[in-house]
N, C-alpha and C positions, 0 to 999 in steps of 0.2 A: 504493500500500500504506500503510495506516494504521500509524504507529509506536506502540509501546508507550509509555504514559505512566507515569513514575515515581510521580506523585502518586496514581495509582489502583492502584499495585502490580501492573501488568500484565505477565504472561508468557504469551504465546500458545502453546497446544498445537498442534503441527503433525505429529507422528509418526503416520502412518496405522495402524501396528500397535497403538500405545497407544490411539488413538482407538477402534479396533475392539474391543479388549479391554474398555474402559470401557463401551461401549454394550452389549456382550454381558453384562457383569456386572450392569448395572442391571436387565435383563430387563423392560423396559417392555412392556405389553400395550395393545392398542387400547382406548381409553376411560379409561386411567389419567389422573389429574389431574397430568400431568407439568409441572414447572417447572424451567427452567434459569436459574441465577443466574450472571450475568457471562458471557454467551455469547461475548464478544469478537468475533473475526472469523467465528465460526460453525463451528468445527472439529467440535464435537459436535452442533450444532443440527440439521442435516439428518437425521442418523441417528436422533436422539431423536424428531424430528417424524414421521418415517416409521413408527417403531415405535408411537407413541402415537396418531397421527392429529390430535392437537392439542397444542400446546406453548406455554405462557406463558413468555416470556423477560424477565428483569429485567436491564436495562443502563443504567448511569448515564452512560456516555461518549456525548456527543451525536454525535460523528463515527461511532462504531461503531454507534450506534442507526440512523443514516441508512443506513449500509452494509447492515445487517441488514434494514431496512425495504425497501430496494431489492432485495436478493437474494431475499427471500421474499415479494415483492409478489403473486405468483400463488398463494400457498399460503393458503387460507382458514383453515387450522387454526393458523397462526402468529399469536400475539398478543403484541405487544411492549409492555412497560411501561417507560417511560423514567424510572426512579426509582432512588434509592439503596436497596439491599437492606435496609439498617438502618432505613429509614423505611417499608418495605412493611407493609401490613396483611395478614398471612398468613391470619388467620381469615376476613377478608372475601373473600380470594381463594378459600379453600376453600369458602365458602358459594356463591360465584358458579359454581364448578365442580361443586358438588353432591357433593363427595367429599373425602376427606383427601388431602393433597398428597404427591407423590413428588418430592423435590428433588434436583437434580443440579447440580454446578458446579465449575469450576476457580476456587476462591476466592482473591482477592488476599490475600497473607499479612498485610497490614496491617489487615484487618478480620475475619480468620478467627475469633479468639476472641470479640470482641464480638458477632459475628453468631451464633455458636453459642449464646451465652448468651441472645440475643434469641429464637432459635428454640426454646430450651428452654421459654420462657414460653408458646409456642404449640404445644406438643407434641401437644395434643389435636386439632390441625388437620392433623397430619402423619403419614404412614405410615412413610416412611423417607427417608434422605438418603444420597446418594453424593457425597462431596466430595474433590477434589484439594486436599491441604493439605501444608504443610511436614512432612517425615517426623518431625522432632523433636516437632511438635505431636501427630501421630498416636501416637507413642510415649507421650506423656503421657496421651492419651485412653484407651489400652489398658493402661496400667501396672497392675501388681499392687501391693498394699500391701507396703511395705518396700523397694521399688525406688527408684532415684534419680529416675526420671521421674514417680513417683506424686505427685499434688498436688491442688490445689484443683479444677482442671478435671476430673480423673478422678472425684473424689467428686461434683461437681455433676451430671455426666452420668449417673452410675451408676443413680440411681433411675428415670430416664426413658428411657434408650436402651441397647441392647446393641450394642457396637462390634465390627467385624471388619475386619482389613486385607485389601484386595483385591489390590493390587499396589504395588510401589515403582517410581518413575519417575525416571530420570536427567536431569540438566540438559539434555542434548542434545535432548530431546523438545520443548523450548520455544524460542521466539524472543521476546525475547533469553533466553539461557540463564541461569537463576538460579544463585546461588552455593551452593545446597543441593540435597539430594535431596528429592523429593516422594513422597507416598504417597496412594493412593486408599483412603478408609475408607468402610465401609458402617455406617450408624447406623440401626438399626431401633427404632422407638418401642415401648416395652414396654406391652402392653395392660393388664396387671394390675400396674402400678407400685406399689411400696410407698409408703405415705403419707409426705409430706414435711412435717415440722413447720414452722410459720411462721418460726421463727428458724434454720432449717437453714443458710441462706446466710450469716447473720451468724456462726454458730458455726464453720462451715468456713473462712470468711475469716479469723477471728481465730486459729484453730488453725494455719493455714498462713502467717499474716502474717510470722512470724519462725520459720523452720523449726527453728532451733537451740533454741528455747524448749521447755520441757516443757509439757504440758497444764496443769499447776498454774499456771504463769505466763501462758501464752497465753490461757487462758480465765478468768482471775481476775475479769473484769468480768461474767462470765455464771454461773460456778459456783465453789463452794469445792472444795478438794482432797477434803474428806470427801464431798461430793456426787458428785464424779467417781468416787471409790472405791466408793461405794454401788452404782454401776452395774456393778461388776466390772471397771472400767477403771483401770489403774495411772496415777495422776496424774503420775508421774515419766516416763511414756512420751511420745513425740513424735508429732505428727500423722501422719507417714508410716507409723507402725506400726499405725494403726487401719484397719479395714474401713469402707466407706461406711455400712453400717448402724449402726456404732458412733457415727458423727456424728449420725445420726437420733435415737439414744437420748440423746445429750448435749443435742441441741436440745429434745427433749421435756422433759427435766429442767429446762432453762433456761426453757422456757415455763411449766412448773409453778411454778418459783421466782418468776418474774415475776408470775404470777397471785396467788401468796400475798402478795407484797410489795404488790400493788395493793389487796388485799382489806382 
């Protein structure tokens, strides 16, 4: 039995009931461009492969890759990519599959956020994502403005995906058991996403960089208090009080101001 490695943040799912619920929730169909990120020992892999007929699996751990290669050697629909998910060319994979990707994975907690941001940049190559994540992270993804969990990740995901909690999973479903509760989240890529201004990420990062600062102070490098107020936004408010589209309006104004300065 291959042991979990701390450097990869591995916690292997083993609860049959949870495995069954996840596979049912994903609702793969034959011909879907299914991709499993971090299959580990293959707890979900067989069910996903059976549902879709072909499965691309992304695994960085050499020992686990060897185990998977041996286990699914007789399955022509199983394609293993021994690579870091953060380095994967998702658009190239979608082109090779001839369809937008459906991603599934029990993501290591230590790469969850950077991988989500990486996948946002490739949203046009993705249909949906079903990920097991730390419950706290899912709370942040699904948070409403004004709540304590609402933050940069919530806002950055909002224009591109619609999130829905599928189920919460206790530590006992994993080996070794993590110290936290996990959640499975469904992220569907929004087909008619609202336009994202070029400086959207910069404005969001600045606004949430120091949560206790007002917008007047947090965005002073991008906009004046008068410019913020001209958008109908109170410059004395804080980032967590704004809806995601408010940040788009701020970014548009910052872009316009930058263009004026350069002219």
